[in-house]
Biotite code that builds the C-alpha atoms (Angstrom):
import biotite.structure as struc

atoms = struc.array([
    struc.Atom([-149.579, -57.066, -76.667], chain_id="A", res_id=1, res_name="MET", atom_name="CA", element="C"),
    struc.Atom([-152.137, -56.748, -73.863], chain_id="A", res_id=2, res_name="LYS", atom_name="CA", element="C"),
    struc.Atom([-154.249, -54.540, -76.104], chain_id="A", res_id=3, res_name="LEU", atom_name="CA", element="C"),
    struc.Atom([-154.817, -57.498, -78.407], chain_id="A", res_id=4, res_name="TRP", atom_name="CA", element="C"),
    struc.Atom([-154.545, -60.718, -76.413], chain_id="A", res_id=5, res_name="ASN", atom_name="CA", element="C"),
    struc.Atom([-158.307, -60.980, -75.811], chain_id="A", res_id=6, res_name="ARG", atom_name="CA", element="C"),
    struc.Atom([-159.065, -60.393, -79.477], chain_id="A", res_id=7, res_name="ARG", atom_name="CA", element="C"),
    struc.Atom([-156.430, -62.374, -81.341], chain_id="A", res_id=8, res_name="LEU", atom_name="CA", element="C"),
    struc.Atom([-155.116, -65.907, -80.926], chain_id="A", res_id=9, res_name="ILE", atom_name="CA", element="C"),
    struc.Atom([-152.004, -66.130, -83.116], chain_id="A", res_id=10, res_name="PRO", atom_name="CA", element="C"),
    struc.Atom([-150.726, -69.533, -84.141], chain_id="A", res_id=11, res_name="HIS", atom_name="CA", element="C"),
    struc.Atom([-147.151, -68.186, -84.118], chain_id="A", res_id=12, res_name="THR", atom_name="CA", element="C"),
    struc.Atom([-145.849, -65.051, -82.430], chain_id="A", res_id=13, res_name="PHE", atom_name="CA", element="C"),
    struc.Atom([-142.336, -64.048, -83.468], chain_id="A", res_id=14, res_name="SER", atom_name="CA", element="C"),
    struc.Atom([-139.967, -61.853, -81.500], chain_id="A", res_id=15, res_name="LEU", atom_name="CA", element="C"),
    struc.Atom([-137.693, -60.212, -84.035], chain_id="A", res_id=16, res_name="LEU", atom_name="CA", element="C"),
    struc.Atom([-135.988, -56.956, -84.917], chain_id="A", res_id=17, res_name="GLY", atom_name="CA", element="C"),
    struc.Atom([-133.639, -55.609, -86.109], chain_id="A", res_id=18, res_name="GLY", atom_name="CA", element="C"),
    struc.Atom([-131.833, -57.953, -83.777], chain_id="A", res_id=19, res_name="GLU", atom_name="CA", element="C"),
    struc.Atom([-133.809, -58.754, -80.589], chain_id="A", res_id=20, res_name="PRO", atom_name="CA", element="C"),
    struc.Atom([-130.828, -60.134, -78.666], chain_id="A", res_id=21, res_name="SER", atom_name="CA", element="C"),
    struc.Atom([-129.281, -56.638, -78.562], chain_id="A", res_id=22, res_name="ILE", atom_name="CA", element="C"),
    struc.Atom([-131.877, -55.727, -75.915], chain_id="A", res_id=23, res_name="HIS", atom_name="CA", element="C"),
    struc.Atom([-130.759, -56.639, -72.371], chain_id="A", res_id=24, res_name="PRO", atom_name="CA", element="C"),
    struc.Atom([-134.316, -57.602, -71.347], chain_id="A", res_id=25, res_name="ASP", atom_name="CA", element="C"),
    struc.Atom([-134.853, -60.243, -74.031], chain_id="A", res_id=26, res_name="LEU", atom_name="CA", element="C"),
    struc.Atom([-135.520, -63.113, -71.535], chain_id="A", res_id=27, res_name="PRO", atom_name="CA", element="C"),
    struc.Atom([-138.221, -61.010, -69.874], chain_id="A", res_id=28, res_name="GLU", atom_name="CA", element="C"),
    struc.Atom([-139.792, -60.326, -73.274], chain_id="A", res_id=29, res_name="PHE", atom_name="CA", element="C"),
    struc.Atom([-140.092, -64.073, -73.857], chain_id="A", res_id=30, res_name="VAL", atom_name="CA", element="C"),
    struc.Atom([-141.842, -64.506, -70.500], chain_id="A", res_id=31, res_name="LEU", atom_name="CA", element="C"),
    struc.Atom([-144.121, -61.553, -71.212], chain_id="A", res_id=32, res_name="LEU", atom_name="CA", element="C"),
    struc.Atom([-145.072, -62.883, -74.649], chain_id="A", res_id=33, res_name="ALA", atom_name="CA", element="C"),
    struc.Atom([-145.960, -66.241, -73.122], chain_id="A", res_id=34, res_name="ARG", atom_name="CA", element="C"),
    struc.Atom([-148.181, -64.650, -70.470], chain_id="A", res_id=35, res_name="ARG", atom_name="CA", element="C"),
    struc.Atom([-150.011, -62.644, -73.116], chain_id="A", res_id=36, res_name="VAL", atom_name="CA", element="C"),
    struc.Atom([-150.213, -65.386, -75.779], chain_id="A", res_id=37, res_name="TRP", atom_name="CA", element="C"),
    struc.Atom([-150.462, -68.614, -73.719], chain_id="A", res_id=38, res_name="PRO", atom_name="CA", element="C"),
    struc.Atom([-151.212, -70.919, -76.664], chain_id="A", res_id=39, res_name="SER", atom_name="CA", element="C"),
    struc.Atom([-149.038, -69.408, -79.410], chain_id="A", res_id=40, res_name="ALA", atom_name="CA", element="C"),
    struc.Atom([-145.829, -70.922, -80.651], chain_id="A", res_id=41, res_name="HIS", atom_name="CA", element="C"),
    struc.Atom([-143.177, -68.383, -79.613], chain_id="A", res_id=42, res_name="LEU", atom_name="CA", element="C"),
    struc.Atom([-140.396, -67.974, -82.123], chain_id="A", res_id=43, res_name="ARG", atom_name="CA", element="C"),
    struc.Atom([-137.243, -66.005, -81.388], chain_id="A", res_id=44, res_name="LEU", atom_name="CA", element="C"),
    struc.Atom([-135.676, -64.899, -84.678], chain_id="A", res_id=45, res_name="VAL", atom_name="CA", element="C"),
    struc.Atom([-132.023, -63.946, -84.223], chain_id="A", res_id=46, res_name="THR", atom_name="CA", element="C"),
    struc.Atom([-128.676, -63.848, -85.987], chain_id="A", res_id=47, res_name="ASN", atom_name="CA", element="C"),
    struc.Atom([-127.250, -65.388, -82.822], chain_id="A", res_id=48, res_name="GLY", atom_name="CA", element="C"),
    struc.Atom([-124.228, -63.160, -82.323], chain_id="A", res_id=49, res_name="PHE", atom_name="CA", element="C"),
    struc.Atom([-125.451, -61.713, -79.005], chain_id="A", res_id=50, res_name="PHE", atom_name="CA", element="C"),
    struc.Atom([-127.151, -64.747, -77.480], chain_id="A", res_id=51, res_name="LEU", atom_name="CA", element="C"),
    struc.Atom([-124.190, -65.220, -75.143], chain_id="A", res_id=52, res_name="HIS", atom_name="CA", element="C"),
    struc.Atom([-125.332, -62.054, -73.347], chain_id="A", res_id=53, res_name="ARG", atom_name="CA", element="C"),
    struc.Atom([-128.460, -63.900, -72.127], chain_id="A", res_id=54, res_name="HIS", atom_name="CA", element="C"),
    struc.Atom([-127.406, -66.831, -69.922], chain_id="A", res_id=55, res_name="PRO", atom_name="CA", element="C"),
    struc.Atom([-130.910, -66.984, -68.397], chain_id="A", res_id=56, res_name="ALA", atom_name="CA", element="C"),
    struc.Atom([-132.587, -67.514, -71.751], chain_id="A", res_id=57, res_name="LEU", atom_name="CA", element="C"),
    struc.Atom([-132.076, -71.282, -72.269], chain_id="A", res_id=58, res_name="PRO", atom_name="CA", element="C"),
    struc.Atom([-133.627, -72.190, -68.906], chain_id="A", res_id=59, res_name="ALA", atom_name="CA", element="C"),
    struc.Atom([-136.683, -70.087, -69.786], chain_id="A", res_id=60, res_name="ILE", atom_name="CA", element="C"),
    struc.Atom([-136.993, -71.828, -73.139], chain_id="A", res_id=61, res_name="LEU", atom_name="CA", element="C"),
    struc.Atom([-136.503, -75.224, -71.487], chain_id="A", res_id=62, res_name="GLN", atom_name="CA", element="C"),
    struc.Atom([-139.543, -74.689, -69.272], chain_id="A", res_id=63, res_name="ARG", atom_name="CA", element="C"),
    struc.Atom([-141.689, -73.728, -72.253], chain_id="A", res_id=64, res_name="ASP", atom_name="CA", element="C"),
    struc.Atom([-142.120, -76.547, -74.756], chain_id="A", res_id=65, res_name="HIS", atom_name="CA", element="C"),
    struc.Atom([-143.839, -74.393, -77.356], chain_id="A", res_id=66, res_name="ASN", atom_name="CA", element="C"),
    struc.Atom([-140.893, -72.143, -78.191], chain_id="A", res_id=67, res_name="THR", atom_name="CA", element="C"),
    struc.Atom([-138.035, -72.253, -80.645], chain_id="A", res_id=68, res_name="SER", atom_name="CA", element="C"),
    struc.Atom([-135.023, -70.262, -81.763], chain_id="A", res_id=69, res_name="ILE", atom_name="CA", element="C"),
    struc.Atom([-134.796, -69.458, -85.469], chain_id="A", res_id=70, res_name="TYR", atom_name="CA", element="C"),
    struc.Atom([-131.171, -68.787, -86.285], chain_id="A", res_id=71, res_name="LEU", atom_name="CA", element="C"),
    struc.Atom([-131.133, -66.456, -89.274], chain_id="A", res_id=72, res_name="SER", atom_name="CA", element="C"),
    struc.Atom([-128.072, -66.977, -91.500], chain_id="A", res_id=73, res_name="ILE", atom_name="CA", element="C"),
    struc.Atom([-127.177, -63.822, -93.424], chain_id="A", res_id=74, res_name="HIS", atom_name="CA", element="C"),
    struc.Atom([-124.319, -65.030, -95.620], chain_id="A", res_id=75, res_name="HIS", atom_name="CA", element="C"),
    struc.Atom([-122.796, -68.262, -96.909], chain_id="A", res_id=76, res_name="ASP", atom_name="CA", element="C"),
    struc.Atom([-119.169, -67.127, -97.159], chain_id="A", res_id=77, res_name="GLY", atom_name="CA", element="C"),
    struc.Atom([-116.278, -68.676, -95.175], chain_id="A", res_id=78, res_name="PRO", atom_name="CA", element="C"),
    struc.Atom([-115.641, -65.521, -93.129], chain_id="A", res_id=79, res_name="GLU", atom_name="CA", element="C"),
    struc.Atom([-119.244, -65.480, -91.937], chain_id="A", res_id=80, res_name="TYR", atom_name="CA", element="C"),
    struc.Atom([-119.120, -69.200, -91.173], chain_id="A", res_id=81, res_name="ALA", atom_name="CA", element="C"),
    struc.Atom([-116.010, -68.674, -89.072], chain_id="A", res_id=82, res_name="GLU", atom_name="CA", element="C"),
    struc.Atom([-117.630, -65.868, -87.075], chain_id="A", res_id=83, res_name="LYS", atom_name="CA", element="C"),
    struc.Atom([-120.729, -68.026, -86.640], chain_id="A", res_id=84, res_name="LEU", atom_name="CA", element="C"),
    struc.Atom([-118.816, -70.994, -85.238], chain_id="A", res_id=85, res_name="ARG", atom_name="CA", element="C"),
    struc.Atom([-118.988, -69.948, -81.537], chain_id="A", res_id=86, res_name="PRO", atom_name="CA", element="C"),
    struc.Atom([-122.697, -69.183, -81.984], chain_id="A", res_id=87, res_name="VAL", atom_name="CA", element="C"),
    struc.Atom([-123.288, -72.677, -83.320], chain_id="A", res_id=88, res_name="MET", atom_name="CA", element="C"),
    struc.Atom([-121.303, -74.197, -80.449], chain_id="A", res_id=89, res_name="GLU", atom_name="CA", element="C"),
    struc.Atom([-123.334, -72.210, -77.929], chain_id="A", res_id=90, res_name="LEU", atom_name="CA", element="C"),
    struc.Atom([-126.615, -73.331, -79.464], chain_id="A", res_id=91, res_name="LEU", atom_name="CA", element="C"),
    struc.Atom([-125.441, -76.938, -79.598], chain_id="A", res_id=92, res_name="LYS", atom_name="CA", element="C"),
    struc.Atom([-124.746, -76.771, -75.872], chain_id="A", res_id=93, res_name="SER", atom_name="CA", element="C"),
    struc.Atom([-128.202, -75.291, -75.250], chain_id="A", res_id=94, res_name="TRP", atom_name="CA", element="C"),
    struc.Atom([-129.810, -78.088, -77.258], chain_id="A", res_id=95, res_name="VAL", atom_name="CA", element="C"),
    struc.Atom([-127.725, -80.695, -75.440], chain_id="A", res_id=96, res_name="ARG", atom_name="CA", element="C"),
    struc.Atom([-128.177, -79.316, -71.925], chain_id="A", res_id=97, res_name="ASN", atom_name="CA", element="C"),
    struc.Atom([-131.652, -77.768, -72.121], chain_id="A", res_id=98, res_name="TYR", atom_name="CA", element="C"),
    struc.Atom([-133.243, -79.662, -75.033], chain_id="A", res_id=99, res_name="ARG", atom_name="CA", element="C"),
    struc.Atom([-134.530, -76.488, -76.639], chain_id="A", res_id=100, res_name="ILE", atom_name="CA", element="C"),
    struc.Atom([-135.506, -76.387, -80.290], chain_id="A", res_id=101, res_name="ARG", atom_name="CA", element="C"),
    struc.Atom([-133.268, -74.585, -82.774], chain_id="A", res_id=102, res_name="VAL", atom_name="CA", element="C"),
    struc.Atom([-134.090, -74.149, -86.439], chain_id="A", res_id=103, res_name="ASN", atom_name="CA", element="C"),
    struc.Atom([-131.598, -72.776, -88.946], chain_id="A", res_id=104, res_name="ILE", atom_name="CA", element="C"),
    struc.Atom([-133.028, -70.484, -91.602], chain_id="A", res_id=105, res_name="TYR", atom_name="CA", element="C"),
    struc.Atom([-130.939, -69.474, -94.627], chain_id="A", res_id=106, res_name="LEU", atom_name="CA", element="C"),
    struc.Atom([-132.254, -65.930, -94.837], chain_id="A", res_id=107, res_name="SER", atom_name="CA", element="C"),
    struc.Atom([-129.768, -64.852, -97.478], chain_id="A", res_id=108, res_name="PHE", atom_name="CA", element="C"),
    struc.Atom([-131.481, -67.116, -100.006], chain_id="A", res_id=109, res_name="LYS", atom_name="CA", element="C"),
    struc.Atom([-134.805, -65.318, -99.679], chain_id="A", res_id=110, res_name="HIS", atom_name="CA", element="C"),
    struc.Atom([-134.091, -61.588, -99.401], chain_id="A", res_id=111, res_name="TRP", atom_name="CA", element="C"),
    struc.Atom([-135.835, -59.421, -101.979], chain_id="A", res_id=112, res_name="THR", atom_name="CA", element="C"),
    struc.Atom([-135.770, -55.663, -102.447], chain_id="A", res_id=113, res_name="ARG", atom_name="CA", element="C"),
    struc.Atom([-138.806, -53.746, -101.200], chain_id="A", res_id=114, res_name="VAL", atom_name="CA", element="C"),
    struc.Atom([-137.562, -50.318, -102.335], chain_id="A", res_id=115, res_name="TYR", atom_name="CA", element="C"),
    struc.Atom([-134.977, -48.819, -104.651], chain_id="A", res_id=116, res_name="ARG", atom_name="CA", element="C"),
    struc.Atom([-131.758, -47.340, -103.336], chain_id="A", res_id=117, res_name="GLY", atom_name="CA", element="C"),
    struc.Atom([-130.996, -46.717, -99.669], chain_id="A", res_id=118, res_name="SER", atom_name="CA", element="C"),
    struc.Atom([-130.890, -43.958, -97.072], chain_id="A", res_id=119, res_name="GLY", atom_name="CA", element="C"),
    struc.Atom([-132.292, -40.618, -98.192], chain_id="A", res_id=120, res_name="ASN", atom_name="CA", element="C"),
    struc.Atom([-132.090, -41.834, -101.799], chain_id="A", res_id=121, res_name="ALA", atom_name="CA", element="C"),
    struc.Atom([-134.515, -44.718, -101.279], chain_id="A", res_id=122, res_name="MET", atom_name="CA", element="C"),
    struc.Atom([-137.571, -44.680, -103.532], chain_id="A", res_id=123, res_name="GLU", atom_name="CA", element="C"),
    struc.Atom([-140.697, -46.843, -103.793], chain_id="A", res_id=124, res_name="PRO", atom_name="CA", element="C"),
    struc.Atom([-141.252, -49.079, -106.779], chain_id="A", res_id=125, res_name="PHE", atom_name="CA", element="C"),
    struc.Atom([-143.682, -47.774, -109.383], chain_id="A", res_id=126, res_name="LYS", atom_name="CA", element="C"),
    struc.Atom([-144.796, -50.939, -111.135], chain_id="A", res_id=127, res_name="ASP", atom_name="CA", element="C"),
    struc.Atom([-148.438, -50.057, -110.533], chain_id="A", res_id=128, res_name="GLY", atom_name="CA", element="C"),
    struc.Atom([-149.500, -53.684, -109.999], chain_id="A", res_id=129, res_name="LEU", atom_name="CA", element="C"),
    struc.Atom([-150.475, -53.949, -106.300], chain_id="A", res_id=130, res_name="PRO", atom_name="CA", element="C"),
    struc.Atom([-152.229, -57.295, -106.798], chain_id="A", res_id=131, res_name="ARG", atom_name="CA", element="C"),
    struc.Atom([-149.118, -58.864, -108.292], chain_id="A", res_id=132, res_name="GLN", atom_name="CA", element="C"),
    struc.Atom([-146.951, -57.238, -105.627], chain_id="A", res_id=133, res_name="SER", atom_name="CA", element="C"),
    struc.Atom([-149.153, -58.764, -102.932], chain_id="A", res_id=134, res_name="TRP", atom_name="CA", element="C"),
    struc.Atom([-149.235, -62.202, -104.534], chain_id="A", res_id=135, res_name="GLU", atom_name="CA", element="C"),
    struc.Atom([-145.437, -62.323, -104.644], chain_id="A", res_id=136, res_name="ARG", atom_name="CA", element="C"),
    struc.Atom([-144.852, -60.684, -101.277], chain_id="A", res_id=137, res_name="CYS", atom_name="CA", element="C"),
    struc.Atom([-142.773, -62.895, -98.919], chain_id="A", res_id=138, res_name="PRO", atom_name="CA", element="C"),
    struc.Atom([-144.403, -61.285, -95.866], chain_id="A", res_id=139, res_name="ALA", atom_name="CA", element="C"),
    struc.Atom([-148.061, -61.155, -96.910], chain_id="A", res_id=140, res_name="LYS", atom_name="CA", element="C"),
    struc.Atom([-149.067, -63.442, -94.033], chain_id="A", res_id=141, res_name="HIS", atom_name="CA", element="C"),
    struc.Atom([-146.896, -61.708, -91.405], chain_id="A", res_id=142, res_name="CYS", atom_name="CA", element="C"),
    struc.Atom([-148.723, -58.686, -89.965], chain_id="A", res_id=143, res_name="PRO", atom_name="CA", element="C"),
    struc.Atom([-146.618, -56.600, -87.611], chain_id="A", res_id=144, res_name="GLN", atom_name="CA", element="C"),
    struc.Atom([-147.477, -55.558, -84.050], chain_id="A", res_id=145, res_name="LEU", atom_name="CA", element="C"),
    struc.Atom([-145.741, -52.238, -83.458], chain_id="A", res_id=146, res_name="PHE", atom_name="CA", element="C"),
    struc.Atom([-146.533, -49.449, -80.984], chain_id="A", res_id=147, res_name="GLU", atom_name="CA", element="C"),
    struc.Atom([-149.739, -51.210, -79.959], chain_id="A", res_id=148, res_name="GLY", atom_name="CA", element="C"),
    struc.Atom([-151.129, -51.241, -83.503], chain_id="A", res_id=149, res_name="LYS", atom_name="CA", element="C"),
    struc.Atom([-151.251, -53.907, -86.202], chain_id="A", res_id=150, res_name="ILE", atom_name="CA", element="C"),
    struc.Atom([-149.655, -53.122, -89.543], chain_id="A", res_id=151, res_name="TRP", atom_name="CA", element="C"),
    struc.Atom([-150.049, -54.944, -92.818], chain_id="A", res_id=152, res_name="LYS", atom_name="CA", element="C"),
    struc.Atom([-146.288, -55.521, -93.108], chain_id="A", res_id=153, res_name="CYS", atom_name="CA", element="C"),
    struc.Atom([-142.958, -54.508, -91.634], chain_id="A", res_id=154, res_name="ALA", atom_name="CA", element="C"),
    struc.Atom([-142.005, -52.052, -94.450], chain_id="A", res_id=155, res_name="PRO", atom_name="CA", element="C"),
    struc.Atom([-145.148, -50.033, -93.711], chain_id="A", res_id=156, res_name="LEU", atom_name="CA", element="C"),
    struc.Atom([-144.727, -50.300, -89.939], chain_id="A", res_id=157, res_name="ALA", atom_name="CA", element="C"),
    struc.Atom([-141.243, -48.792, -89.927], chain_id="A", res_id=158, res_name="TYR", atom_name="CA", element="C"),
    struc.Atom([-141.536, -46.397, -92.869], chain_id="A", res_id=159, res_name="LEU", atom_name="CA", element="C"),
    struc.Atom([-142.153, -43.394, -90.608], chain_id="A", res_id=160, res_name="LYS", atom_name="CA", element="C"),
    struc.Atom([-138.959, -44.162, -88.689], chain_id="A", res_id=161, res_name="LEU", atom_name="CA", element="C"),
    struc.Atom([-137.032, -44.162, -91.956], chain_id="A", res_id=162, res_name="GLN", atom_name="CA", element="C"),
    struc.Atom([-138.691, -40.901, -92.975], chain_id="A", res_id=163, res_name="ASP", atom_name="CA", element="C"),
    struc.Atom([-137.706, -39.308, -89.659], chain_id="A", res_id=164, res_name="ALA", atom_name="CA", element="C"),
    struc.Atom([-134.116, -40.434, -90.130], chain_id="A", res_id=165, res_name="LYS", atom_name="CA", element="C"),
    struc.Atom([-133.627, -39.759, -93.844], chain_id="A", res_id=166, res_name="TYR", atom_name="CA", element="C"),
    struc.Atom([-136.338, -37.205, -94.768], chain_id="A", res_id=167, res_name="ARG", atom_name="CA", element="C"),
    struc.Atom([-137.627, -39.293, -97.628], chain_id="A", res_id=168, res_name="LEU", atom_name="CA", element="C"),
    struc.Atom([-138.755, -37.813, -100.924], chain_id="A", res_id=169, res_name="SER", atom_name="CA", element="C"),
    struc.Atom([-142.335, -36.839, -101.734], chain_id="A", res_id=170, res_name="ASP", atom_name="CA", element="C"),
    struc.Atom([-142.730, -40.171, -103.542], chain_id="A", res_id=171, res_name="SER", atom_name="CA", element="C"),
    struc.Atom([-143.323, -41.754, -100.136], chain_id="A", res_id=172, res_name="TRP", atom_name="CA", element="C"),
    struc.Atom([-146.128, -39.434, -99.056], chain_id="A", res_id=173, res_name="LYS", atom_name="CA", element="C"),
    struc.Atom([-148.974, -41.776, -100.176], chain_id="A", res_id=174, res_name="PRO", atom_name="CA", element="C"),
    struc.Atom([-147.450, -44.659, -98.233], chain_id="A", res_id=175, res_name="TYR", atom_name="CA", element="C"),
    struc.Atom([-146.755, -42.604, -95.127], chain_id="A", res_id=176, res_name="LEU", atom_name="CA", element="C"),
    struc.Atom([-150.526, -42.042, -94.931], chain_id="A", res_id=177, res_name="GLN", atom_name="CA", element="C"),
    struc.Atom([-151.130, -45.725, -94.137], chain_id="A", res_id=178, res_name="TYR", atom_name="CA", element="C"),
    struc.Atom([-153.342, -46.176, -91.079], chain_id="A", res_id=179, res_name="GLN", atom_name="CA", element="C"),
    struc.Atom([-152.693, -49.332, -89.002], chain_id="A", res_id=180, res_name="PRO", atom_name="CA", element="C"),
    struc.Atom([-155.395, -51.178, -87.123], chain_id="A", res_id=181, res_name="LEU", atom_name="CA", element="C"),
    struc.Atom([-156.141, -49.657, -83.721], chain_id="A", res_id=182, res_name="GLU", atom_name="CA", element="C"),
    struc.Atom([-156.960, -51.806, -80.713], chain_id="A", res_id=183, res_name="SER", atom_name="CA", element="C"),
    struc.Atom([-160.360, -50.122, -80.305], chain_id="A", res_id=184, res_name="ASN", atom_name="CA", element="C"),
    struc.Atom([-161.489, -51.307, -83.735], chain_id="A", res_id=185, res_name="CYS", atom_name="CA", element="C"),
    struc.Atom([-164.798, -53.118, -84.116], chain_id="A", res_id=186, res_name="THR", atom_name="CA", element="C"),
    struc.Atom([-165.044, -56.865, -84.654], chain_id="A", res_id=187, res_name="ALA", atom_name="CA", element="C"),
    struc.Atom([-166.052, -56.183, -88.241], chain_id="A", res_id=188, res_name="GLU", atom_name="CA", element="C"),
    struc.Atom([-163.001, -53.977, -88.832], chain_id="A", res_id=189, res_name="GLN", atom_name="CA", element="C"),
    struc.Atom([-160.762, -56.619, -87.313], chain_id="A", res_id=190, res_name="LEU", atom_name="CA", element="C"),
    struc.Atom([-162.184, -59.338, -89.532], chain_id="A", res_id=191, res_name="GLU", atom_name="CA", element="C"),
    struc.Atom([-161.947, -57.145, -92.629], chain_id="A", res_id=192, res_name="GLU", atom_name="CA", element="C"),
    struc.Atom([-158.322, -56.256, -91.901], chain_id="A", res_id=193, res_name="PHE", atom_name="CA", element="C"),
    struc.Atom([-157.187, -59.883, -91.850], chain_id="A", res_id=194, res_name="PHE", atom_name="CA", element="C"),
    struc.Atom([-159.316, -60.828, -94.857], chain_id="A", res_id=195, res_name="GLN", atom_name="CA", element="C"),
    struc.Atom([-157.923, -57.981, -96.964], chain_id="A", res_id=196, res_name="ARG", atom_name="CA", element="C"),
    struc.Atom([-155.418, -58.982, -99.612], chain_id="A", res_id=197, res_name="GLU", atom_name="CA", element="C"),
    struc.Atom([-153.923, -56.382, -101.943], chain_id="A", res_id=198, res_name="GLU", atom_name="CA", element="C"),
    struc.Atom([-154.498, -52.679, -101.424], chain_id="A", res_id=199, res_name="GLU", atom_name="CA", element="C"),
    struc.Atom([-152.953, -49.545, -102.971], chain_id="A", res_id=200, res_name="PRO", atom_name="CA", element="C"),
    struc.Atom([-150.162, -49.506, -100.380], chain_id="A", res_id=201, res_name="PHE", atom_name="CA", element="C"),
    struc.Atom([-148.851, -52.763, -101.850], chain_id="A", res_id=202, res_name="CYS", atom_name="CA", element="C"),
    struc.Atom([-147.791, -50.691, -104.851], chain_id="A", res_id=203, res_name="GLY", atom_name="CA", element="C"),
    struc.Atom([-144.683, -49.454, -103.016], chain_id="A", res_id=204, res_name="MET", atom_name="CA", element="C"),
    struc.Atom([-143.161, -52.927, -103.478], chain_id="A", res_id=205, res_name="CYS", atom_name="CA", element="C"),
    struc.Atom([-142.120, -54.558, -106.739], chain_id="A", res_id=206, res_name="PRO", atom_name="CA", element="C"),
    struc.Atom([-144.462, -56.631, -108.860], chain_id="A", res_id=207, res_name="ALA", atom_name="CA", element="C"),
    struc.Atom([-141.508, -58.873, -109.703], chain_id="A", res_id=208, res_name="ASN", atom_name="CA", element="C"),
    struc.Atom([-139.311, -59.044, -106.583], chain_id="A", res_id=209, res_name="PRO", atom_name="CA", element="C"),
    struc.Atom([-135.581, -59.040, -107.199], chain_id="A", res_id=210, res_name="GLU", atom_name="CA", element="C"),
    struc.Atom([-133.414, -61.208, -104.985], chain_id="A", res_id=211, res_name="LYS", atom_name="CA", element="C"),
    struc.Atom([-130.181, -59.734, -103.645], chain_id="A", res_id=212, res_name="PHE", atom_name="CA", element="C"),
    struc.Atom([-127.244, -60.627, -101.443], chain_id="A", res_id=213, res_name="ARG", atom_name="CA", element="C"),
    struc.Atom([-125.647, -58.542, -98.752], chain_id="A", res_id=214, res_name="LEU", atom_name="CA", element="C"),
    struc.Atom([-121.879, -58.199, -98.405], chain_id="A", res_id=215, res_name="PRO", atom_name="CA", element="C"),
    struc.Atom([-120.236, -59.981, -95.482], chain_id="A", res_id=216, res_name="VAL", atom_name="CA", element="C"),
    struc.Atom([-121.485, -57.975, -92.464], chain_id="A", res_id=217, res_name="PRO", atom_name="CA", element="C"),
    struc.Atom([-118.096, -57.722, -90.751], chain_id="A", res_id=218, res_name="PHE", atom_name="CA", element="C"),
    struc.Atom([-115.242, -55.276, -90.936], chain_id="A", res_id=219, res_name="ASN", atom_name="CA", element="C"),
    struc.Atom([-112.348, -57.553, -91.872], chain_id="A", res_id=220, res_name="SER", atom_name="CA", element="C"),
    struc.Atom([-109.789, -54.903, -90.880], chain_id="A", res_id=221, res_name="SER", atom_name="CA", element="C"),
    struc.Atom([-110.725, -55.284, -87.210], chain_id="A", res_id=222, res_name="LYS", atom_name="CA", element="C"),
])
């Protein structure tokens, strides 16, 4: 973040994952993000199931009036709602006692597929319409800060991690060549990066995104 804080002034800076609350140092990350981005709205995006591990977090959020928790709901079934009940009670107590802001986001209503298959069988889409893919992309205004570099989107940012884990097919080679924006870029390169709309890398995603639903993310036998 320090590589960019003198060059970028984000309106909103989101801490997300994966699941950020898995990390034991989450409260310190919030403080760090505020020091680096003093005017940004800080948004913690979480499924909520591990917030109880961070008793120091609500007091930190209470002292910072430009923060919020975005509770991401991953399913609308009764089993999920039951598991979520203690999370909701915890957040209600934080709102009541610390007056922090909590927004509930129904993520499951907006998920779309960005590749075919899964694991080592995953493949990019081949619609060949990068402009249409970009226009319909749900994350086209959400560049990703990862490993000190800025990436056009999360699927590109973490594609190399998936390749290392699954040894993806040769179909991914063009997309694995994506070069993120380095912190030593010129002002012109920085401006061009954020003005850029579609590019060939957008072709890995579908031109007509397909919505999908995940199964209930719990093992009911336990």
